[in-house]
N, C-alpha and C positions, 0 to 999 in steps of 0.2 A: 463445471467451470474450471478453466485452466488459464493461468495468468503468468506471464514472465515480464519482469520489469527491471530496469537498470537506471542508475543516475550517477553522474560523474562530473567533477569540476573540469572545465576546459578553459585555460587562460583566465579571462576575466568573467566567465559565465558558468552556469550550471546547465548541463544537458540531461534530459531524461527521456526514456522511451518505454513503452509498454505494449505488449501484444497480448490479446485475450481471445478466448473462444468459449462460448456458452451455448449448449444445445438443450436448455431446460424449458421450463414453463414460459410460454409466450414466443416460442420459436428459437431459431438459431441466430446468434450474433457472433461474427468473427471480425476482428479489426485491430487497430493499433493507434497509438498516439505518440507524438514527438513534441517535447516541450523544451524551450530555452528560457532561462532567466538571467538577467544581467543588470548590474547597477549602471545607471547613466551618470549620476552624480552621487554625492554622499546622501542626498535627500530624495532622489528619484530612482525608482527601479522599474524595469519593464519585464513583461512575460509574454511569450507567444506560444501558441499551441496549435498543432494541426492534428485532426482526428479523421480517420477513415474507418467506417463500420459497414459491413455487409449484413443485411437483415433479411431473414426468410422465415416464413411460417407464421408470423404474427397475424397477417391478413394479406390477401393477394394484392390489395391496393398499396400496401406499405413495403412489399418486397423490393429490395434493391440496395443501392449503396448510398450511404449518408456521408457527406464530406463537410467538415466544419473547420474554420480558421478563426482563432480567437487572439485578440491582442488586449493586453491589460497594462495599466500603469499605476504606480503607487507613489504619492508625493507626501513626504513628511513636512507639512507647512511650518509647524512649530511644535514645541513640546505639548503633547496631548491633542494635536490637530493633524489629521491626515485626510487626504483626498484619494479615493480609489475610483478608477474608471475602466470600463471594459467595453469592447466592441466585438461582436460575433457575427460572422457571415457564414451561412450554411446552405446546403442544397440536399434535398432528399426526394424520394419518389412522390411523396404527398405534398411537398412544398419546394418547388424548383429554386426559389430564392427567398431566404429569410435573413433579415438584418435585425440584430438586437443590440441595444446599448444600455449601459447602466452606470451611474456615478453615485458615489456615496461619500458624504462629508462626515468624517468620524470626529466627534468632539468629546474627548475624554475629560469631562468636567468633574471637579471634586466638589461635593456639596458643602455649602457653608453651614456649619452647625453652631 
C-alpha cells in the first residue's frame, strides 16, 4: 500500500487530495480523491469529494473504474442540535449508476438527573 496525501487552506476553504495504490489481497486498486470544505455561514458548512479508483483482480465482473461524487452539508441548528446530510452519486462496472442519500439529526441531550 502506498499513499500520498496533502491538505491546505485556500482562501475561505480547505482543499485536500490523496493518491493511493494497493496491490494486495483482493486485487489492485489505484486511484485518488479530491476534497473541498468551506463554511457557507457561521452555522452551515459544505463538503464535496470526487473519487476515482481503478480496480483489477478482485473479480472479472468488477474490474474497471469506479467514479464517485459526494456532497455533504452540516447545519448547527442550535446548541446541541445539528443536521448532517449527504448525497453520493457513483458509477462502477457492476453498478452503472448508484445514488445514495443520508440525513442525520444529532440531538445532544443532557439527561435529567
